[in-house]
C-alpha positions as CSV (number, residue, x, y, z in Angstrom):
1,M,18.5,8.4,-79.6
2,Q,19.7,8.9,-76.0
3,D,23.5,8.5,-75.8
4,M,24.3,5.9,-73.1
5,T,28.0,5.7,-73.8
6,G,29.9,4.8,-70.6
7,K,26.6,4.0,-68.7
8,T,25.9,0.6,-67.2
9,V,22.4,-0.9,-67.3
10,L,21.3,-4.1,-65.5
11,I,18.2,-5.8,-67.1
12,T,16.3,-8.5,-65.4
13,G,14.4,-11.0,-67.5
14,A,16.8,-10.4,-70.3
15,S,16.6,-13.8,-72.0
16,R,13.6,-13.0,-74.3
17,G,10.8,-10.6,-75.2
18,I,11.1,-7.0,-73.8
19,G,14.2,-7.9,-71.9
20,S,16.3,-9.1,-74.8
21,D,15.1,-6.2,-77.1
22,T,16.0,-3.8,-74.3
23,A,19.5,-5.1,-74.1
24,R,20.0,-4.7,-77.8
25,V,18.5,-1.1,-77.8
26,F,20.7,0.0,-74.9
27,A,23.8,-1.6,-76.3
28,A,23.2,0.2,-79.6
29,A,23.0,3.4,-77.7
30,G,26.5,2.7,-76.2
31,A,25.6,1.3,-72.8
32,N,27.2,-1.6,-71.1
33,V,24.5,-4.2,-70.3
34,A,24.3,-6.8,-67.6
35,L,21.9,-9.5,-68.7
36,I,20.1,-11.2,-65.8
37,A,17.8,-14.3,-66.2
38,R,17.4,-17.9,-65.2
39,G,17.9,-19.0,-68.8
40,G,21.7,-19.0,-68.8
41,D,22.1,-20.3,-72.4
42,A,19.8,-17.6,-73.8
43,I,21.6,-14.7,-72.1
44,A,25.0,-16.1,-72.9
45,A,24.0,-16.2,-76.6
46,L,22.7,-12.7,-76.4
47,A,25.9,-11.5,-74.7
48,D,27.9,-13.1,-77.5
49,E,25.7,-11.3,-80.1
50,I,26.2,-7.9,-78.4
51,G,29.9,-8.3,-77.7
52,S,32.2,-6.9,-75.0
53,Q,29.6,-4.4,-73.8
54,A,27.5,-7.3,-72.4
55,I,27.9,-9.8,-69.6
56,A,25.5,-12.7,-68.9
57,I,24.7,-13.5,-65.2
58,P,22.4,-16.5,-64.6
59,C,20.2,-15.4,-61.7
60,D,16.9,-16.2,-60.1
61,V,15.4,-12.8,-59.2
62,G,13.4,-14.5,-56.5
63,D,16.7,-15.1,-54.5
64,Y,18.0,-11.9,-52.9
65,S,21.5,-13.2,-52.4
66,A,21.7,-14.1,-56.1
67,V,20.4,-10.7,-57.1
68,A,22.9,-8.9,-54.8
69,S,25.7,-11.0,-56.3
70,A,24.6,-10.1,-59.8
71,V,24.7,-6.4,-58.9
72,S,28.2,-6.8,-57.4
73,Q,29.4,-8.7,-60.4
74,T,28.1,-5.9,-62.7
75,V,29.8,-3.2,-60.7
76,K,33.1,-5.2,-60.6
77,T,33.0,-5.7,-64.4
78,F,31.9,-2.2,-65.5
79,G,32.8,0.0,-62.6
80,G,29.3,1.1,-61.6
81,L,25.5,0.8,-62.1
82,D,23.6,3.7,-63.6
83,V,20.2,2.1,-64.6
84,L,18.2,-0.8,-63.2
85,I,15.4,-2.2,-65.4
86,G,13.1,-4.5,-63.4
87,N,11.6,-6.5,-66.3
88,A,11.5,-10.1,-65.1
89,G,7.9,-11.3,-64.8
90,V,5.7,-14.4,-65.3
91,I,2.0,-15.0,-65.6
92,E,1.7,-18.7,-65.6
93,P,-0.2,-20.6,-64.3
94,I,-3.3,-18.6,-65.3
95,S,-6.0,-19.7,-62.9
96,H,-9.1,-18.5,-61.1
97,L,-8.5,-17.6,-57.4
98,A,-10.8,-20.4,-56.1
99,T,-8.7,-23.1,-57.8
100,A,-5.2,-21.6,-57.8
101,D,-2.4,-23.7,-56.5
102,P,-1.0,-21.8,-53.5
103,E,2.6,-22.6,-54.1
104,Q,2.5,-21.6,-57.8
105,W,0.6,-18.4,-56.9
106,A,3.2,-17.5,-54.4
107,N,6.0,-18.2,-56.9
108,V,4.6,-15.6,-59.3
109,I,4.5,-13.1,-56.4
110,N,8.1,-14.0,-55.6
111,I,9.3,-13.3,-59.1
112,N,7.1,-10.4,-60.0
113,L,7.1,-8.5,-56.7
114,N,10.0,-9.8,-54.5
115,G,12.2,-9.8,-57.6
116,V,11.5,-6.1,-58.2
117,F,12.2,-5.3,-54.5
118,F,15.4,-7.4,-54.5
119,G,16.7,-5.6,-57.5
120,M,16.0,-2.2,-56.0
121,R,17.4,-3.2,-52.6
122,A,20.7,-4.4,-54.2
123,A,21.0,-1.5,-56.6
124,L,20.1,1.5,-54.4
125,P,23.1,1.6,-52.2
126,V,25.4,1.5,-55.2
127,M,23.4,4.3,-56.9
128,L,23.2,6.4,-53.8
129,K,26.9,6.2,-53.2
130,A,27.5,7.3,-56.8
131,G,25.1,10.3,-56.3
132,G,22.2,9.0,-58.4
133,G,20.7,6.6,-60.9
134,T,17.6,5.5,-62.7
135,I,15.3,2.7,-61.7
136,L,12.7,1.6,-64.3
137,T,10.1,-1.0,-63.6
138,I,7.8,-2.8,-66.1
139,S,4.3,-2.3,-64.9
140,S,1.0,-3.2,-66.5
141,G,-2.6,-2.2,-66.8
142,A,-3.2,-5.2,-64.6
143,A,-1.6,-3.2,-61.7
144,H,-4.6,-0.9,-61.7
145,G,-7.6,-3.1,-62.4
146,P,-8.6,-6.7,-61.8
147,V,-8.4,-9.2,-64.7
148,E,-10.1,-12.6,-64.5
149,A,-7.7,-15.5,-63.6
150,W,-4.8,-13.1,-63.1
151,S,-5.0,-12.5,-59.4
152,H,-1.3,-13.3,-58.9
153,Y,-0.3,-11.1,-61.8
154,C,-2.5,-8.2,-60.8
155,A,-1.5,-8.3,-57.2
156,S,2.2,-8.5,-58.0
157,K,2.2,-5.7,-60.6
158,A,0.2,-3.5,-58.3
159,G,2.8,-4.1,-55.6
160,A,5.7,-3.4,-58.0
161,A,4.0,-0.1,-59.1
162,M,3.8,0.9,-55.5
163,L,7.4,0.0,-54.9
164,T,8.4,2.3,-57.7
165,R,6.5,5.2,-56.0
166,C,8.2,4.3,-52.7
167,V,11.6,4.5,-54.2
168,D,10.7,7.9,-55.5
169,K,9.3,9.0,-52.2
170,E,12.4,8.0,-50.3
171,N,15.2,8.7,-52.8
172,A,14.3,11.4,-55.3
173,H,16.1,14.0,-53.3
174,A,19.2,11.9,-53.6
175,G,19.2,11.8,-57.4
176,I,17.3,8.6,-57.9
177,R,14.9,8.7,-60.9
178,A,12.2,6.0,-60.5
179,I,9.6,5.6,-63.2
180,G,7.2,2.8,-64.2
181,L,6.4,1.7,-67.8
182,S,3.0,0.2,-68.7
183,P,3.6,-1.1,-72.2
184,G,0.2,-2.5,-73.0
185,T,0.0,-5.8,-74.7
186,V,3.3,-6.8,-76.4
187,A,4.0,-9.5,-79.0
188,T,6.0,-11.8,-76.7
189,Q,5.8,-15.4,-75.5
190,M,3.7,-14.2,-72.5
191,Q,0.9,-13.2,-74.9
192,R,1.1,-16.7,-76.5
193,D,0.6,-18.2,-73.0
194,I,-2.3,-15.8,-72.4
195,K,-3.9,-16.7,-75.8
196,A,-3.6,-20.4,-75.0
197,S,-5.5,-19.9,-71.7
198,G,-8.7,-18.8,-73.5
199,I,-9.7,-16.9,-70.4
200,N,-10.7,-13.2,-70.2
201,P,-10.8,-10.7,-73.0
202,V,-7.0,-10.3,-73.3
203,S,-6.8,-13.9,-74.6
204,Q,-9.2,-13.0,-77.4
205,L,-7.0,-10.3,-78.9
206,D,-5.5,-10.9,-82.3
207,W,-1.7,-11.1,-82.6
208,S,-1.8,-7.9,-84.7
209,D,-3.2,-6.0,-81.7
210,H,0.0,-6.3,-79.8
211,I,2.9,-3.9,-80.1
212,P,6.4,-5.1,-81.0
213,A,8.8,-5.8,-78.1
214,D,11.3,-3.1,-79.3
215,W,8.7,-0.4,-78.6
216,P,8.9,-0.8,-74.8
217,A,12.7,-1.1,-75.2
218,K,12.9,2.2,-77.0
219,A,10.6,3.8,-74.5
220,L,12.9,2.6,-71.6
221,L,15.8,4.2,-73.4
222,W,13.9,7.5,-73.7
223,M,13.0,7.3,-70.0
224,C,16.7,7.6,-69.2
225,S,16.7,11.0,-70.8
226,S,15.8,14.4,-69.2
227,D,12.8,14.5,-71.6
228,A,11.1,12.0,-69.3
229,D,11.7,13.9,-66.1
230,D,8.1,15.0,-65.9
231,W,7.1,11.4,-65.1
232,I,9.6,10.7,-62.3
233,G,7.8,9.0,-59.5
234,Q,4.9,8.1,-61.9
235,E,4.0,5.6,-64.6
236,I,4.2,6.0,-68.4
237,S,1.7,4.2,-70.6
238,L,2.5,3.2,-74.1
239,R,-1.3,3.2,-74.8
240,D,-1.1,7.0,-74.8
241,E,-0.7,8.1,-78.4
242,D,0.9,11.4,-77.3
243,I,3.6,9.4,-75.4
244,R,4.2,7.2,-78.5
245,A,4.6,10.3,-80.6
246,R,7.0,11.9,-78.2
247,I,9.2,8.8,-78.1
248,G,8.9,8.5,-81.9
249,L,7.0,5.2,-82.0
250,I,4.8,5.7,-85.0
């Protein structure tokens, strides 16, 4: 396991699913964790579970001032910021393009795309001043191919994947490690929402087809190690059996 003792990690969407499992995995590796989500009660409970290594900061990632404040609070509490994990994302409402509600569609873009940019924008000056840092973004197969009734999700994830590449293009020389993670389908509430929609082949998958949420969490921890340096500026897919074996996800 990568030793993260003394490192500080900010995780968006930390209230459940991949985010909460990631908080537990990084805390177990010794990291300080800042838990960011709209669900204040959920992240407060998780912070209590983890202990003094964790702080809970209720925050809407679609609001830049709130994200910037969360980063500042993290730095004030722990003395710095070493890793940003852009995990917050939504898929509801699932709808075909011709009937999508424009405001709801735009809200998904705001959370999934603007939220990733806002995190990067707030964290980068802190990391650059410190001489480096790691920015990890949760991507998706939907970033690279259209899926029926997921136009908002596909578009936002494609944008987030490109933002990760832009961060690498602009800041790799300054010690910033930017990598995307495409986890595949994960056994979280999002998959229950997808299942309930009954639209497209993903909704027809059996629950047993999905990987557990701690697999992406363990992958993100591994991505903070030098063993993942070959993928800097790129995207790692947990569908790749070789990657799973390298991380130890058997």
